[in-house]
C-alpha positions as CSV (number, residue, x, y, z in Angstrom):
1,M,-11.3,-25.4,-10.9
2,K,-13.6,-24.0,-13.5
3,R,-16.7,-24.6,-11.4
4,R,-14.9,-23.0,-8.4
5,K,-14.0,-19.9,-10.5
6,Q,-17.7,-19.6,-11.5
7,T,-18.7,-20.0,-7.8
8,L,-16.4,-17.1,-6.8
9,R,-17.7,-14.9,-9.6
10,M,-21.3,-15.4,-8.5
11,Q,-20.6,-14.9,-4.8
12,I,-18.9,-11.6,-5.4
13,V,-22.2,-10.2,-6.6
14,P,-23.8,-8.3,-3.7
15,N,-26.7,-10.5,-2.8
16,I,-26.9,-9.7,0.9
17,T,-30.6,-9.2,1.4
18,S,-30.8,-12.1,3.7
19,Y,-28.5,-10.4,6.2
20,G,-30.9,-8.1,8.0
21,I,-32.1,-5.2,5.9
22,G,-29.2,-3.0,5.5
23,V,-25.8,-3.5,7.2
24,K,-24.1,-3.2,3.8
25,N,-26.5,-0.4,2.8
26,V,-25.8,1.7,5.8
27,L,-22.2,1.8,4.5
28,H,-22.5,1.6,0.7
29,Q,-25.6,3.5,-0.2
30,T,-24.3,6.6,1.6
31,L,-21.9,6.9,-1.3
32,L,-24.8,8.1,-3.4
33,P,-24.4,11.8,-2.3
34,L,-20.9,11.7,-3.6
35,I,-22.4,11.2,-7.1
36,I,-24.5,14.2,-6.5
37,A,-21.4,16.1,-5.7
38,C,-20.1,15.4,-9.2
39,F,-22.9,17.6,-10.5
40,I,-22.1,20.3,-8.0
41,L,-18.4,20.6,-8.7
42,P,-16.8,21.6,-12.0
43,A,-15.7,18.8,-14.2
44,C,-12.4,17.5,-12.7
45,L,-11.3,15.3,-15.6
46,S,-9.6,16.8,-18.6
47,C,-7.8,15.7,-21.6
48,S,-4.1,15.2,-21.0
49,S,-2.0,17.9,-22.6
50,E,0.9,15.4,-23.1
51,E,-0.6,14.0,-26.3
52,S,-2.2,16.8,-28.2
53,L,-2.6,15.6,-31.7
54,N,-3.8,17.7,-34.7
55,F,-6.2,15.4,-36.4
56,R,-7.4,16.5,-39.8
57,S,-10.7,14.5,-39.7
58,A,-12.8,12.3,-37.5
59,D,-11.8,9.3,-39.6
60,E,-8.1,10.0,-38.8
61,A,-8.9,10.3,-35.1
62,L,-10.8,7.0,-35.1
63,K,-8.0,5.3,-37.0
64,F,-5.5,6.5,-34.4
65,Y,-7.7,5.0,-31.7
66,Q,-8.0,1.8,-33.7
67,T,-4.3,1.6,-34.0
68,Y,-3.9,1.8,-30.2
69,L,-6.4,-1.1,-29.9
70,G,-4.3,-3.1,-32.3
71,K,-1.1,-2.5,-30.3
72,L,-3.0,-3.5,-27.1
73,K,-4.1,-6.8,-28.7
74,E,-0.4,-7.6,-29.2
75,M,0.3,-7.5,-25.5
76,K,0.4,-11.1,-24.2
77,T,1.5,-10.5,-20.6
78,S,1.3,-7.8,-18.0
79,N,2.3,-6.9,-14.5
80,T,1.3,-4.3,-12.0
81,S,3.5,-1.5,-13.4
82,T,2.7,-2.2,-17.1
83,F,-1.0,-2.4,-16.3
84,Y,-1.4,0.9,-14.6
85,K,0.9,2.7,-17.1
86,E,-1.0,1.2,-20.0
87,A,-4.3,2.2,-18.4
88,N,-3.1,5.7,-18.0
89,K,-2.0,5.7,-21.7
90,W,-5.5,4.5,-22.6
91,K,-7.1,7.4,-20.7
92,Q,-4.9,9.9,-22.5
93,T,-5.5,8.4,-25.9
94,S,-9.2,8.1,-25.3
95,D,-9.4,11.7,-24.0
96,T,-7.5,13.0,-27.0
97,V,-9.7,11.3,-29.5
98,Y,-13.0,12.0,-27.6
99,H,-12.3,15.7,-27.2
100,Y,-11.5,16.1,-30.8
101,L,-14.7,14.4,-31.8
102,M,-16.7,16.5,-29.4
103,K,-15.0,19.7,-30.5
104,D,-15.9,18.8,-34.1
105,S,-19.5,17.9,-33.0
106,V,-19.0,14.5,-34.6
107,F,-21.1,12.8,-32.0
108,L,-24.0,15.1,-32.8
109,K,-23.7,15.0,-36.6
110,D,-22.6,11.4,-37.3
111,D,-24.0,8.4,-35.6
112,H,-21.7,6.1,-37.5
113,C,-18.6,7.8,-36.1
114,A,-20.0,7.8,-32.6
115,N,-20.8,4.1,-32.9
116,R,-17.2,3.4,-34.1
117,F,-15.7,5.2,-31.2
118,T,-17.9,3.3,-28.7
119,A,-17.0,0.0,-30.4
120,I,-13.3,0.7,-30.3
121,H,-13.6,1.9,-26.7
122,D,-15.5,-1.3,-25.6
123,S,-12.9,-3.5,-27.4
124,I,-10.1,-1.8,-25.5
125,R,-11.9,-2.4,-22.3
126,F,-12.2,-6.1,-23.2
127,E,-8.4,-6.2,-23.8
128,F,-7.8,-4.8,-20.4
129,L,-10.1,-7.5,-18.9
130,R,-8.1,-10.0,-20.8
131,L,-4.9,-8.6,-19.3
132,T,-6.2,-9.1,-15.8
133,E,-5.8,-12.8,-16.4
134,T,-2.2,-12.7,-17.6
135,W,-0.7,-12.0,-14.2
136,R,-1.6,-13.2,-10.6
137,Y,-2.6,-9.9,-9.3
138,S,-2.7,-9.5,-5.5
139,Y,-5.0,-7.3,-3.3
140,A,-2.0,-4.9,-3.0
141,D,-1.7,-4.8,-6.8
142,V,-5.4,-3.9,-7.1
143,L,-5.0,-1.0,-4.6
144,L,-1.8,0.3,-6.3
145,I,-3.4,0.2,-9.7
146,K,-6.4,2.2,-8.5
147,E,-4.1,4.7,-6.9
148,Q,-1.8,5.1,-9.9
149,T,-4.7,5.4,-12.3
150,S,-6.7,7.9,-10.3
151,A,-7.3,11.2,-12.2
152,F,-6.5,12.9,-8.9
153,H,-3.2,11.1,-8.2
154,D,-0.6,13.7,-7.1
155,D,-3.2,16.5,-7.2
156,K,-1.5,19.0,-4.9
157,E,-4.6,21.1,-4.3
158,L,-6.5,18.1,-3.2
159,Q,-3.7,16.9,-1.0
160,E,-3.6,20.4,0.7
161,A,-7.4,20.0,1.4
162,V,-6.9,16.5,2.8
163,S,-4.1,17.8,5.1
164,E,-6.4,20.5,6.3
165,A,-9.2,18.1,7.1
166,Q,-7.0,15.3,8.6
167,P,-6.8,16.7,12.1
168,L,-10.5,16.4,12.6
169,F,-10.5,12.7,11.7
170,L,-7.4,12.0,13.8
171,K,-9.1,13.6,16.8
172,L,-12.2,11.3,16.4
173,D,-10.1,8.2,17.2
174,S,-9.6,9.5,20.8
175,I,-13.3,10.0,21.5
176,P,-14.8,7.2,23.6
177,L,-17.6,5.0,22.3
178,I,-21.1,4.9,23.7
179,E,-21.5,2.2,26.4
180,G,-24.5,-0.1,26.2
181,D,-26.0,-3.0,24.3
182,K,-27.1,-2.9,20.7
183,A,-30.5,-1.6,21.7
184,V,-29.0,1.4,23.4
185,I,-26.7,2.0,20.4
186,L,-29.5,1.9,17.9
187,L,-31.7,4.1,20.0
188,N,-29.0,6.8,20.2
189,Y,-28.1,6.3,16.5
190,R,-31.7,7.0,15.5
191,K,-32.0,9.9,17.8
192,L,-28.9,11.5,16.3
193,L,-30.2,11.2,12.8
194,K,-33.6,12.5,13.8
195,D,-32.2,15.5,15.6
196,T,-29.8,16.3,12.8
197,K,-32.6,16.3,10.2
198,L,-34.7,18.5,12.3
199,K,-31.9,21.0,12.9
200,G,-30.6,20.8,9.3
201,I,-27.1,21.3,8.1
202,N,-26.5,24.7,6.7
203,T,-22.9,25.5,7.5
204,K,-19.5,23.8,7.5
205,S,-19.6,23.8,11.3
206,D,-22.9,21.9,11.1
207,M,-21.4,19.4,8.7
208,L,-18.3,18.8,10.9
209,D,-20.5,18.5,14.0
210,F,-22.5,15.8,12.3
211,I,-19.5,13.9,11.0
212,G,-18.0,13.8,14.5
213,K,-21.2,12.7,16.3
214,E,-22.0,10.1,13.6
215,D,-18.5,8.7,13.8
216,I,-19.0,7.9,17.5
217,M,-22.3,6.2,16.7
218,F,-20.9,4.2,13.8
219,R,-17.9,3.0,15.7
220,S,-20.2,2.0,18.6
221,F,-22.5,0.3,16.1
222,L,-19.6,-1.8,14.8
223,T,-18.8,-3.2,18.3
224,H,-22.2,-4.9,18.0
225,L,-22.1,-5.7,14.3
226,Y,-22.0,-9.5,14.9
227,D,-25.4,-9.3,16.6
228,M,-27.0,-7.0,14.1
229,D,-27.8,-9.7,11.6
230,K,-31.6,-9.7,12.4
231,E,-32.0,-6.0,13.0
232,P,-34.1,-3.8,10.7
233,L,-31.7,-1.0,9.7
234,A,-33.4,0.4,6.6
235,D,-34.5,3.5,8.4
236,I,-30.9,4.3,9.5
237,T,-29.9,3.8,5.9
238,Q,-32.6,6.2,4.6
239,E,-32.0,8.9,7.2
240,T,-28.3,8.8,6.7
241,E,-28.7,9.1,2.9
242,S,-31.1,12.0,3.4
243,I,-28.7,13.9,5.6
244,C,-25.8,13.4,3.3
245,R,-27.9,14.5,0.4
246,N,-28.8,17.7,2.3
247,I,-25.2,18.4,2.8
248,F,-24.5,18.4,-0.9
249,I,-27.6,20.5,-1.5
250,A,-26.3,23.0,1.0
251,A,-23.0,23.0,-1.0
252,K,-24.9,23.6,-4.2
253,E,-26.7,26.5,-2.7
254,G,-23.4,28.0,-1.5
255,K,-24.0,27.5,2.2
256,I,-21.0,25.2,2.3
257,K,-18.0,25.4,0.0
258,A,-18.3,22.6,-2.6
259,R,-14.6,21.6,-2.0
260,D,-15.2,21.2,1.7
261,A,-18.3,19.1,1.2
262,M,-16.6,16.9,-1.3
263,V,-13.3,16.4,0.7
264,Y,-14.8,16.0,4.2
265,M,-17.6,13.7,3.1
266,S,-15.3,11.6,0.9
267,M,-12.9,11.2,3.8
268,R,-15.8,10.3,6.1
269,T,-16.9,7.6,3.7
270,V,-13.5,6.1,3.2
271,R,-13.0,6.0,7.0
272,R,-16.3,4.2,7.5
273,L,-15.6,1.6,4.8
274,L,-12.2,0.8,6.3
275,Q,-13.6,0.8,9.8
276,N,-16.3,-1.6,8.8
277,S,-13.9,-3.9,6.8
278,T,-11.5,-4.2,9.8
279,A,-14.3,-4.8,12.2
280,C,-15.6,-7.6,10.0
281,I,-12.1,-9.2,9.8
282,A,-11.9,-9.2,13.6
283,D,-15.3,-10.9,13.9
284,I,-14.8,-13.4,11.1
285,N,-11.4,-14.4,12.5
286,H,-12.6,-14.8,16.1
287,Q,-16.2,-15.8,15.9
288,Q,-18.2,-18.5,14.2
289,M,-20.6,-17.1,11.6
290,K,-24.2,-17.7,12.5
291,S,-25.1,-18.6,8.9
292,K,-23.7,-18.6,5.4
293,A,-25.7,-15.5,4.6
294,Q,-24.0,-13.6,7.5
295,G,-20.6,-14.9,6.3
296,N,-21.3,-13.7,2.8
297,A,-22.4,-10.4,4.1
298,Y,-19.2,-10.0,6.1
299,L,-17.1,-10.9,3.1
300,W,-18.9,-8.4,0.9
301,M,-18.3,-5.7,3.5
302,I,-14.7,-6.6,3.8
303,I,-14.0,-6.1,0.1
304,Q,-16.1,-2.9,-0.1
305,P,-13.1,-0.6,0.1
306,F,-11.7,-2.2,-3.1
307,I,-15.0,-1.6,-4.9
308,S,-16.6,1.6,-3.4
309,I,-13.5,3.8,-2.9
310,D,-13.5,5.7,-6.3
311,Q,-10.9,7.7,-8.1
312,F,-11.5,10.8,-6.0
313,S,-11.8,9.1,-2.7
314,I,-8.7,7.0,-3.1
315,A,-6.7,10.2,-3.5
316,T,-8.0,11.3,0.0
317,L,-6.5,8.3,1.8
318,T,-4.5,9.4,4.9
319,P,-1.4,7.5,6.0
320,Q,-3.4,6.0,8.8
321,E,-6.1,4.8,6.4
322,R,-3.5,3.5,4.0
323,S,-2.2,1.4,6.9
324,Q,-5.7,0.1,7.6
325,F,-6.0,-0.8,3.9
326,N,-2.7,-2.7,4.1
327,Y,-4.0,-4.5,7.2
328,V,-7.1,-5.7,5.2
329,I,-4.8,-6.7,2.4
330,S,-2.6,-8.7,4.7
331,Q,-5.6,-10.5,6.3
332,L,-7.6,-11.6,3.3
333,P,-5.2,-14.3,2.1
334,K,-4.6,-15.7,5.6
335,S,-8.0,-16.7,6.9
336,V,-9.2,-20.2,6.0
337,K,-12.7,-19.1,6.9
338,F,-12.8,-16.8,3.9
339,A,-11.9,-19.7,1.6
340,K,-14.5,-21.9,3.2
341,T,-17.2,-19.3,2.8
342,F,-16.3,-18.8,-0.8
343,D,-16.2,-22.6,-1.4
344,I,-12.8,-22.3,-3.0
345,D,-9.3,-23.4,-1.9
346,Q,-7.2,-20.8,-0.1
347,R,-4.5,-20.6,-2.9
348,A,-7.1,-19.7,-5.5
349,L,-8.7,-17.1,-3.2
350,N,-5.3,-15.4,-3.1
351,Y,-5.5,-14.5,-6.8
352,L,-8.9,-15.2,-8.2
353,L,-10.7,-12.7,-5.9
354,P,-8.2,-9.9,-6.6
355,Q,-8.6,-10.7,-10.3
356,Q,-12.3,-10.2,-10.1
357,L,-11.9,-7.0,-8.2
358,L,-9.5,-5.7,-10.9
359,K,-12.0,-6.7,-13.5
360,M,-14.7,-4.7,-11.7
361,Y,-12.4,-1.7,-11.7
362,V,-11.6,-2.0,-15.4
363,L,-15.4,-1.9,-16.1
364,T,-15.5,1.6,-14.5
365,L,-12.7,3.0,-16.7
C-alpha cells in the first residue's frame, strides 16, 4: 500500500509532455491572465473584522499566533465541517496578526519577527496537511471545502455580476458545433484566433464576441479530443494566452470594466475546465486509451477543475456548472479504468486522490 500511495502522488504531478504538445496547456495555461487580473483589480482579501484584537506589541501578536498553532496540534481528528471552519479561523487569525505586524512595520524593521511569523504560518499549514489524513475525504468534500473557504463565498456583489453574465453562457449551449473532421476544426480554430488578434479586443462587446465564438470552437475541438494526441497545439495555446492577456490589458487601460473582464473570463475558464473534464470522462469510459501517456493526460485533465478553479472562480460557479462538477465527482470513483491507469486499487482511489487534491489546496492557503 505504501508503494501504491507513492505511485499515486507521483502520477498526480502534471507530466503530460508526451501527450501531444498542449492539450492540457490549451486549458490550463489560459488561467495565467486571471493572475494578471489580480494586479488590475483592487485587493479583494481583507482582514476579518470579527476578531479585531488590540495587540500591545509584535511579540504579543506572535504569541497569539503561536497559541493558535498549539491548539491546532491538539486536534487529532477532523471532518469536512470542522476542516473548513478551522481553515476559515486560520485565515482570520493569520490576517489579524499579519495586518498588525504590517501596520507596525515589523516586517520592515525586524527580520527576526518576520521569520517567526513565517515559521508559525508554515507550521500551521503542516498541521492542516496532517489533518487531511485524519478523515477519508471524498471528491465532494474537497469541492465543499474549497467553496466554504473561498474569500468570495456569499459575496453578494459578485453573485449579482455572475447572474448578469449567466444568460450569455446559457445561450452558448444552444449554438451548434462546427461540422467536420479534426483538420477542419483546427483550421477554423486557428483562423478565429488569428482574426481576433488582428482585430483586437477593445470593448466589452469585443470580449463577449470572442468568448462566444471561441466556445463553439472549443466544444467542437472536444468532440475530436481522443484523436488530438499527436497534434501540435502549442500555437493555439500561445495565441489564446495572448488574446486573454490583451483582454486584461484592455481592462487595465479602462476600455473594459475590470469587473466585467474578471467575471466573464473567470466564468469562461470554469466552463472550459468542466467541459473538458466531462469530455475526458466520456472518452475514458467508452474508448480504450491509445497509450498510458494519453490515459495519464486524460486523468490530469479530469481533475483540473479541482486544482485550477481558484477561490474567485469557484464563487462564479453557476447551478449548471455545479451540476457538471457533481457529475465529475460521481464518475471518478466508479471507473475501473481510472484505478488501472493510476496503478492503484479502486477503493484506494476513492480516498487517496481526494486526499492529495486537498493537500494541494492547503498548500495554496
